[in-house]
C-alpha positions as CSV (number, residue, x, y, z in Angstrom):
1,M,42.5,-103.9,5.5
2,T,39.7,-101.8,7.9
3,T,40.5,-99.7,10.8
4,K,40.9,-102.4,13.3
5,N,44.1,-103.2,12.6
6,S,47.4,-101.2,12.4
7,T,48.5,-98.9,9.2
8,G,51.1,-98.9,8.4
9,L,54.0,-95.1,8.3
10,L,52.5,-93.7,5.2
11,S,48.8,-93.6,3.3
12,T,49.0,-94.9,0.4
13,S,45.9,-94.7,-3.0
14,D,45.6,-97.6,-5.3
15,G,48.9,-97.9,-8.1
16,T,47.0,-96.1,-10.8
17,S,45.9,-92.8,-8.8
18,L,49.6,-92.0,-7.7
19,A,51.6,-93.1,-11.4
20,D,48.4,-90.5,-13.0
21,A,49.9,-87.5,-10.3
22,A,53.4,-87.9,-10.6
23,F,54.1,-84.8,-12.8
24,T,57.6,-82.9,-12.3
25,R,56.0,-80.1,-10.4
26,Q,53.3,-81.8,-8.2
27,W,56.5,-84.6,-6.7
28,L,58.6,-80.7,-6.0
29,E,56.0,-79.6,-3.8
30,K,55.1,-82.5,-2.8
31,I,58.7,-83.4,-1.5
32,G,58.8,-79.7,-0.2
33,F,56.1,-79.5,2.3
34,S,57.3,-83.5,3.8
35,L,60.4,-81.4,4.1
36,I,58.4,-78.8,6.2
37,Q,55.3,-80.9,7.7
38,W,56.7,-83.7,9.0
39,P,56.1,-82.3,12.5
40,W,52.7,-82.3,11.8
41,L,53.0,-85.9,10.6
42,L,54.5,-87.7,13.1
43,R,52.3,-86.1,15.7
44,S,49.5,-87.6,13.3
45,L,50.2,-91.2,15.3
46,W,48.9,-90.1,18.5
47,G,45.2,-91.7,18.1
48,G,44.1,-90.2,21.9
49,S,44.6,-91.3,25.3
50,R,42.8,-94.7,26.7
51,A,40.7,-93.0,28.6
52,E,38.7,-90.4,25.7
53,K,38.7,-93.5,23.7
54,E,36.4,-95.1,25.9
55,R,34.5,-92.2,26.8
56,L,33.4,-92.2,23.4
57,L,32.3,-95.5,22.9
58,D,30.4,-94.5,25.9
59,R,29.2,-92.0,24.0
60,I,27.5,-93.7,21.6
61,G,26.7,-96.6,23.1
62,L,29.3,-98.8,21.5
63,P,31.7,-101.3,23.5
64,R,35.2,-100.4,24.5
65,D,37.4,-102.8,22.3
66,A,35.2,-101.8,19.2
67,L,38.3,-99.4,18.3
68,P,41.3,-101.2,19.2
69,N,43.6,-98.9,17.1
70,L,43.9,-95.1,16.6
71,G,46.8,-93.3,15.6
72,S,49.1,-94.1,13.2
73,W,47.2,-91.7,10.1
74,K,43.4,-93.0,11.6
75,A,41.1,-90.1,13.3
76,D,42.6,-89.5,16.5
77,T,39.3,-89.4,19.7
78,F,39.4,-85.4,19.7
79,L,38.0,-85.4,15.8
80,L,35.7,-88.1,16.4
81,H,34.5,-86.6,19.7
82,R,33.9,-83.2,17.9
83,I,32.1,-85.4,14.9
84,V,29.9,-86.3,18.0
85,D,29.3,-83.2,19.1
86,E,27.7,-81.9,15.6
87,I,25.6,-85.0,15.5
88,E,24.3,-84.4,18.6
89,A,23.7,-80.6,18.3
90,R,22.3,-80.7,14.8
91,R,21.1,-84.1,13.9
92,P,21.9,-84.2,10.5
93,A,20.2,-87.1,7.9
94,V,23.0,-87.2,5.0
95,V,26.5,-86.8,6.6
96,V,29.0,-87.2,3.7
97,E,32.4,-88.6,4.0
98,L,35.1,-88.6,2.4
99,G,37.5,-91.5,3.2
100,S,36.1,-94.3,5.2
101,G,37.6,-96.0,8.4
102,A,37.3,-95.1,12.3
103,T,34.7,-92.2,11.2
104,S,32.7,-94.1,10.0
105,L,31.9,-96.7,12.4
106,V,31.5,-93.6,15.0
107,I,29.0,-91.5,12.8
108,A,27.0,-94.6,12.5
109,A,26.9,-94.7,15.6
110,A,26.3,-91.6,17.1
111,L,23.6,-91.1,14.0
112,R,21.6,-94.2,15.8
113,H,22.0,-92.5,19.1
114,H,21.0,-89.5,18.5
115,G,17.3,-89.9,16.1
116,G,19.1,-91.5,12.7
117,G,20.3,-90.5,9.3
118,R,22.0,-91.7,7.1
119,L,26.6,-91.8,5.7
120,H,27.5,-91.8,2.6
121,S,31.1,-92.8,2.9
122,Y,33.9,-93.0,0.3
123,D,37.6,-94.5,-0.4
124,Q,39.4,-94.9,-3.1
125,H,40.3,-98.5,-2.0
126,R,37.8,-100.9,-3.3
127,P,39.0,-104.1,-0.6
128,F,38.8,-101.8,2.1
129,V,35.0,-100.3,0.7
130,S,33.5,-104.3,0.9
131,A,36.0,-104.4,4.3
132,M,34.5,-101.1,6.2
133,G,30.3,-102.3,5.9
134,E,31.6,-105.9,8.0
135,W,33.4,-104.2,10.3
136,L,29.7,-101.6,10.8
137,A,27.8,-105.2,10.6
138,E,29.6,-106.6,13.4
139,H,27.9,-103.9,15.3
140,G,24.4,-104.0,13.7
141,L,25.3,-100.6,12.1
142,D,24.7,-100.0,8.3
143,A,26.0,-97.1,5.7
144,S,26.7,-96.6,2.0
145,F,29.5,-97.4,1.2
146,R,31.5,-96.3,-2.8
147,H,34.4,-96.9,-4.0
148,A,36.0,-94.1,-5.2
149,P,38.5,-94.1,-7.8
150,L,41.2,-90.9,-7.9
151,R,41.3,-89.9,-10.9
152,N,39.6,-87.1,-11.6
153,R,41.4,-83.9,-11.8
154,S,40.1,-80.4,-10.4
155,P,41.3,-77.4,-13.1
156,A,42.1,-75.2,-9.3
157,W,43.8,-77.9,-7.4
158,P,46.7,-80.1,-7.9
159,G,46.5,-84.3,-7.4
160,V,43.9,-86.5,-9.0
161,W,40.3,-86.6,-6.7
162,Y,37.6,-88.8,-6.0
163,D,35.0,-90.1,-8.7
164,L,32.3,-89.3,-6.8
165,D,28.6,-91.3,-7.4
166,D,25.6,-91.3,-6.6
167,V,26.6,-88.3,-4.2
168,P,23.0,-86.8,-2.1
169,D,22.5,-83.4,-3.9
170,A,21.7,-81.8,0.2
171,I,23.8,-82.9,2.7
172,D,24.0,-81.9,6.3
173,L,27.3,-83.0,7.2
174,L,30.4,-83.1,4.9
175,I,33.3,-84.6,6.4
176,V,36.2,-84.3,5.1
177,D,39.3,-86.6,5.5
178,G,41.0,-87.9,2.4
179,P,42.7,-88.2,0.0
180,P,45.8,-88.7,1.3
181,W,48.6,-85.8,1.3
182,T,51.1,-88.6,-0.1
183,I,48.4,-87.4,-3.3
184,H,49.5,-83.8,-3.0
185,P,49.3,-82.0,-0.1
186,L,46.6,-79.7,-1.3
187,V,44.6,-82.2,-2.4
188,R,41.9,-82.3,-0.7
189,G,40.8,-78.2,-1.6
190,A,38.8,-80.2,-4.2
191,A,36.1,-80.7,-1.5
192,E,35.1,-77.6,-2.5
193,T,33.3,-79.4,-5.1
194,L,31.0,-81.0,-2.5
195,F,30.2,-77.2,-0.9
196,P,27.2,-75.6,-3.2
197,R,25.2,-79.6,-1.8
198,L,25.9,-77.7,1.6
199,A,22.9,-77.2,4.1
200,S,21.1,-74.0,4.9
201,G,22.9,-74.1,7.9
202,G,25.5,-77.2,7.1
203,A,29.4,-78.1,8.4
204,V,32.3,-78.9,7.1
205,L,34.6,-80.8,9.1
206,L,38.3,-81.0,7.4
207,D,40.9,-83.2,9.7
208,D,44.2,-83.1,9.8
209,A,43.8,-78.8,9.8
210,A,47.4,-77.8,11.1
211,R,49.6,-79.5,8.6
212,P,50.5,-76.6,6.4
213,G,48.8,-77.9,3.1
214,E,45.6,-78.0,4.7
215,R,46.0,-74.4,6.0
216,V,47.3,-73.3,2.6
217,V,43.2,-74.8,1.6
218,A,42.1,-73.3,4.6
219,R,42.5,-70.0,3.0
220,R,41.8,-70.6,0.1
221,W,37.6,-71.5,0.9
222,K,37.8,-68.4,2.8
223,R,38.1,-66.4,0.0
224,R,36.1,-67.8,-2.1
225,W,33.5,-68.8,0.0
226,R,32.1,-66.3,2.3
227,N,29.2,-67.9,2.5
228,I,30.0,-70.4,4.6
229,A,31.7,-69.2,8.5
230,F,35.0,-71.1,8.6
231,Q,36.7,-72.0,12.2
232,F,39.8,-73.6,12.9
233,E,40.4,-75.5,16.3
234,R,43.8,-76.4,17.2
235,G,42.5,-79.9,19.7
236,G,43.5,-82.8,18.9
237,S,47.1,-83.6,17.2
238,K,46.4,-82.8,14.0
239,G,43.6,-79.0,14.1
240,L,39.9,-79.4,12.4
241,L,38.6,-76.8,10.8
242,I,35.5,-76.3,10.8
243,G,33.3,-74.7,8.0
244,R,29.3,-73.7,8.8
245,R,27.5,-72.2,5.9
246,A,24.9,-69.7,6.6
């Protein structure tokens, strides 16, 4: 199901991954976080105003019906505008995205609108990956979509992480919008395994940064990665963490 359609209340992963993640301590942690972060989860259902969505699509030369649905766990207009801001200002040659969706369409269109660049997008849902390529093709866009099952483990972070294949050696812009928090509220912290690939002046964007789990991730990243300057932005319904490599 592409992001052109509405999604259910909770994001899901492939079944084998969730079964693999079901250790007692991690399930207790997920329950604990869900009890305190439900206000942020409810706000995630809001994708932004129609006017902001239309302004976004006008910025990148897409028809106004290109994004029929936002919210319901998808990217909101604040995140999408900030992604376009980064592409417009920095003209990245290589963009890597964890978690395909509305962001993929916007990134590919923004790259085309601002001189080129290539999107490499990874998602755990194999049918979704195929559907994303077809969706972009409807708008004359292209990107590298890859199936990345959730079956790896990081010694530093709970949950299961993407099995990433053929990640570019140098990344100008890294966008972290997956895996879903239902794997574990801290699972996105493992995205730091890609930080050594950030080019000089490169940036990382972490979506849902206002949630309690992502706030813990942000604090640990700030301690571990002194060569990356992190800044939290409160705009939108979910918050955004931006890190820039010196």
